[in-house]
N, C-alpha and C positions, 0 to 999 in steps of 0.2 A: 527441474529437467528428468522427464522421466527415463527409464528406461529397458527392452528386450531385455530377453531370456537370455541374448548372446552379449548382454554388456551393452548394445550401441544407443545413445541415444536417441531419442523422440520426441517428435512433441503432437499430446492424446489429451484426449480429456481427464482422462482423468489414470490410477493403476491400477482401477479392476478392465476399462479402455484394454489398456496395454495386455491385461490378462487374455483378452477376449481376442487379441489379436497372434498371441502367439500360439492360441490356439489355430487361431483361421490358418497358421504356413508348418501347423501339425497338418492338421487335413489338409494342404497341398499339398504336400512329398507324399501323402500316403491315397491323393485322390481319391477323394470321401465327397462321394458328391454332395452334402452336408456342407462342404468346406465352407463353403464365404457365412454361414448361418452367423456365428459369431457375432459377426462387424456389421452386420444386416442393418442393425438398431442406431448403425453411428453413421450412414448413409447419409446422406442425400439431405440432411437436419438441423436442426443448431447445433449440434459438436463439427468442432474442429479437428480431422485429424487426418492428415496427408496422407504416410501409408496405407491405410483401410480403404482410403479413396485411391489410389491409386494401385491399391492392390484388386480392387473388382475393375479399374476398368484394364489391368490385362488380361483378364479371363475372358472379360467383353473381347478385347483385343484376339487373347487365342483359340473364341471359339470359331472362327476365322465365314463368321456369318455374318454379310454385307449393313444388314438392318438393323441385324444389335449392335454393332461398332457405330453406325451413323446414328443413333441413340445416344450411344455413349460418348461420345465424340465433343456430342450437342451438352452436355449434361455437365462434361469434364471438363470444357472451356469454361461454362460460366463457373468451376473451382479453382481453374487457374490463376484469373481473373480478382478471386478471393481469397486466393490464394497469398496474389502475389502483396496483398494487403500486412502479410504476417511475415514475425521473421521465421526465418525456416532453417535447420540446420541443411548445411552440401551435402548428404544420405537425401536427403525428402526432396530437393530442391531437381536432384540430377534422374531421382525416382518419377516424377511429376514429369520431366523432359523424356522420359523414355515410352511415358509410357503412351505419351501425347504424341510419339512419334509413332507407337506401334499401333493409334486407333487413327494414320494417317496413315495407314500402308507401308507404312517404312520400316519393313523388316531390319533391311541391313544396318538400318540408321540407331534402333533399338538394339538392336545385336552387340551391337559394339558400345552406346552408351551403357550396356548392361555387363557390358566387359569393364568398362570401366569401376563403374562403383563395384567392383568385385575387385578391382584390381588395390583399391582405394579401401576398402571392408570387406575382408575374406569370408569375416563371419554372416556377413547382411545372404541370406537363406533367401530372398526374397528374388533379389539379384541371383542368385543360381540360378535358383529352377525355373524363372523364367527366360531365363538367359537357354537354357536350356533346351526352352522348348519350343524358342524362337531359331535356336538350332536345326530341331527337329526339322522348322516347316519354311524354313532353309533349305533341306538335303546338305548343310552343311557335314560332314560325318567326322573331319579332321578337330573345330574347333564346339562339335558337341561331345567330346572324348575333352578335349584340354582347357577346356571353362572349366570342369572340373576337378581334371589333373589337377591342374594352374593353385588350387586352393587346397588340396587334401591335407600335403604336409604339416598347414598351420591348421586344422581339427584335431583336439583329442578322441585317439579312439574309444573313450569313455563317453562320447558326447549321442544324447541318445538322438542325435538327429543325422551320426555320423551313416549310420545304415545305407538313407537315404542319401546319402550324396554318395556314398561306395555304390550303390543301383544304376544312377546317374550315370559314373563310372564305366560301370560293367557293361549298359550301351554305347555308351558311346566307344567305349572296342570291340565292342558287338560289329556296329558299323562302319565302322577304322578296321576290319577284319582282321584283329586280332581276337579270338574264338574262343582257345582254350585261357587267356586270361579272362577277357569277358566272363566264363562260364566258371572261375574258381572265383572272381571277386563279388559276381551274380549271386550264387549259391553261399556265401559268406557272407553276405549282405541281408540277405532271407532269412540267416539262423541267424544274426543277429537279431532281427526286429521280424516278426514271423507275419507285420502288418506289408512291407515293405514290398510293395505291387509292380514298385517299377522296376526292384532288381532278380523275381518273377518273371518278370514283362524280356527283361535284358537276355536268361536262360533261353525263354521259349525261343528267341530268334535265333540265339545259336543251333538248335538244333535244329527251327526252321534252316537255315541257309546252311547247313551240314546233313541237311535230308535226312537228320537222322528223329525219324520220325515214330520210331520206338519211342524213343527213351523220349523224349519231347511230351507224345502225348501223360506217359508217367509221371512225368516231371511236375503238370497242369495235373491229374489227379490226385498229388502225392499231396499238393499244395495250395486244392478245390477249396479250402476254409478257408484260408489268406483273402483270395480273388472275389469271389465266387460268393459276393456283399455290396451291399450299396455303394461300390464304387463305381469312378467314371472309364478304369480300366473289364469291367468287365464283358463284355458286350465285345472288348477289343482281344481279349485272352479267347474267350469263347470261337472269334475267328481266327487265332493262330488253335483251337482243335479241330476247327473245321477243316484248315490245310492239311495234318500227319490225317486226317479218314478221307481226305476227298484223295493224296497220292496214296495211301492204301486201294482207294478204287473202289471206296463201301460210299457206293453215290446215294444210297437208303439212308445211311447214318447222318451225311451229310444234310439231308434235305427234313431231316429231321431235329440235327440242332438249328440249323438258318429259323425252321419255325419255333422254335421252345427262346431263341434269346437272340436273334438277329434281324427279326421281321421288323418292320413300319410299325411302332406301337410296343411294343417289347418292352423298347430303351426308350429316350428319347427319342420325337425323330432331330434330333442335333447333325450338322452334315457329319462330325469325327465318328457318331456312331454307324452313321448310313453310310461311310466310302468303304467297313465292315460289310456291309450282309452284298450292299453292289457290286463289291468286288468278288466276292466268294460267287454268286450269281456267273456270275462271268465264265471265272473258270471254268466251272457247272458246265457252261454255256460250249465252253470249250472243246468239252470233255464230248460233246456231245450228251448230256446228257437234258432229260424233258422235265423243267423244272417246272410247266405247266402256267401259271399266272404271275405268279410271281416276280416279276422284274415291272409288272405295271404300280401295284404300290406303291416302291422302291421308284420308280418315275413322280407317280405323282404326290412321294414324299420332298423330292431332292427340285419340283417345280417351282417352289415360292421361295425356297433359299437361292436359287443362282439367275434370278431376276434384274439384279444386278451381277456387272465385274466385282468378284472381292478376290477371289481362291481362282486359280486354275484346275489346283489339282480336285477339287471341288467339278468345275467344271466337265472333266474328263470323265467321272465315275456320271454326274447325270445323264450326261451322251451317252456311255454305254447302259444307262436302265434304256433310257431311249431305241436303240438299236434292239437290242432285248427283248420291249417289248413287244416289237414290232411298226415301232410306229418313227422312221425314217425320214421323216418332215418336223416330228420337231428332234431330233437331235441337227438335223440341217440351221431350222434355225435361231438353236441354240450359237451354231457356229459361225451364221453370219450374223447374231450379235454380238457373239466375242470381237469375227474381222471386223465393223462398227467399232465397237471399241477403242479397240490397237491401234487403226484409224483415227480419232477423234478425241484421243486423252493424252494430253502431252505425257513428252518420256520422263522418265526420270520414277514411277512407280515402281520397287519389284515385281510386282504383278502384267502391268505392262509388258516389262518385256519379255518375266516365264510366259506371257499369255501369247504372243506374238513367238518364240521361238520354240514351246517345248508343246506348251497348250494346246492351241488349235494342228499341228501335225499331228500329237495324238489323237486328237480328239476325231479329226477327218479320218482315220485310220481305222477308230472305233465304226465308224461311217460307212467306210469302204469294205472295212471286213462284213457288218451287214447287208449290205451290193451285193456280199459274195467275188468282189476286187480284189486279188487276192495281189494281183502284182500289185494294184497301190498303194496297200498294207505294207510292203515290204517297200516300195522304194520313199515311203514318207516314217518310216522308223527305221530301216537300217541305220542311216548315218546317220542317226537321233541317239542308239542305244547305247554310247556312252558317254550322255552328258546330261540322261535322263536325271539324276539327279538333284538336279538344281528346278526342279518344278516339284520339291520338297516329299513328306513322311522316307520310309525307308528302303532299306531295299526288298525289302518282305513284301513290301506295297506297292512298291513299281516292276515288279515283279510279274505282273499281271498281262505288264507292255510288255514284256521279253517270251509272254507266254501267247499271245496277239501275235506276232514276231513270229514265230520257232511257228506255229502253228499255221499261218498265210503261207510262209515259204516253202511246207509240206506241203499244201492241199493245192498253189500255184505250181506246183514241181518246180518249184529251182531248187534243187539238190543238193546243186554245189555253195548255195550262202545257207540252205539249210546242213548240211554238213558239219559245218564252220560254227554254227550257230548252238546245234544243239554240240560241240566238239568245243568250244568254250562251257559251257554250262556243266558237263561231266564233266570236267578239268575240277573246276570247285565244288559239283555237287555230286561224287560219281555214286550212290547212291540213292540216289532219285526216279520213282517207279514213270511221275511225266514224263522223263528227259530220256530212259529209255525205251518206253509204250512207245514217243516221237522218233528215236533211233528206229523203231523199227519198219515204222510204215516209210520212213524216209530209203529205207533202204531195200526193204519191198520194192517203190516207185523208182529205186534205182537197178531193178534186176540182180537186186542177190537176197535167195528167201534164202539161204541160210544163218544172211549173218542175220535178218531180220526176227530168224527161228531166235536165234542168241539171242536177240534184246530182248524178246518178248520171255524170253524165259526169263534170265535177268529181271525186267520189269515186278514179271509174277513170284520170283523168288522174293526179292524186297517187299515186294506190299504186304503178302503172309510174314513178314517180320511182327508187324503192325499187328495181323490179326482180326479178324473180325467185330463188329461191339455185335452186343448180344440187340433183337428187334424191342427191346421197353428204351433204348437208349443210354445204357447206364454211363455213370459217368461224362455225359454228355453237356448240360448245360446247366 
């Protein structure tokens, strides 16, 4: 029986193939674009390698794209039939079951199965890393934190994979509101392993949620050599830098960053990448910025990815791009398709419930925003604002929905609601220029020009703290 680097037994064609799996796992922990390359020659052929097949199935399932998942589900069903004729370890059987659940869209069941593997085998890095990402897709901040926290005491600090786990834990801490501890551990992880990009990402989130945009930009600039490489977080961390620049009001720099790093075709036209550019363009749209025709390529890139219902979070971003491009008919057609999906699909899958309860109301709100029906936006989003985590993603990603709600409340003249929403946001992000700018507009509409002037000055002072970016885009992409 072969063994991984962590000492766990597994079925593998050879010791050399086990080394390939270990290299792939290291690639997974560091989000390398080529993470699957070491095991590709061992997939879908004569070699029988259950954990490699599960690894590949997990990566497809985490893509959040219906078509590749459907193709992999068919292939993986065949492998499971083949595996039934072999004697597998308990861990391998459980991984094959968890990977199958993910391919069928049962995120909750996958999270539960992977937690069981981690409880029995706390050194199983595949279960931990994939489980962490499933928790992210579920928007389950507590489990995002505790799945990793539960095993950390069993891992020696000198293990080369320990910094990656520490980075995961830091992100779970940030999403759970433990911001100081998240920054401390995320920084420690990035210092221990310069390529621990998830740790860099965790600290970037801390700076975003605390509206420390100068420190966030400085953090990403200082660590740029680690993340601005061939890894799957490059676009997302560029997006974070775009958020910092947008808060500072440097629209030109944000557009330059978008064109260099986030427009379709720069990275893979994958759903997880398109979310970044779509969200940044919509935030610019909320600021009244002229984004030209940039929404149209985004909408075109989304169209083949959302033909089948699979991920409500993707649907929302596709709708915002259709609306941003001015094609309200395409947005309405996608919404109608998802209404039929909810009506005709048996209950039970996570995405059916999320689409019905959150995905459709949010998508309808984006469409209402495009029509200028800001009262309707308020009616749709205000009651849901505390439940949005179930859409999946991070607080920073879901914040685009909160920003849309605030903007509509101000535009519709619902000043009592705007006051509540702005107050809630300032209590958490007292240094956010975006929020102070909205506060100024609401105060002016409320007949209080002095309060509006104070809020405008506060926004300008905070924005100046980050400073303007040079016309050359130094440090942007």
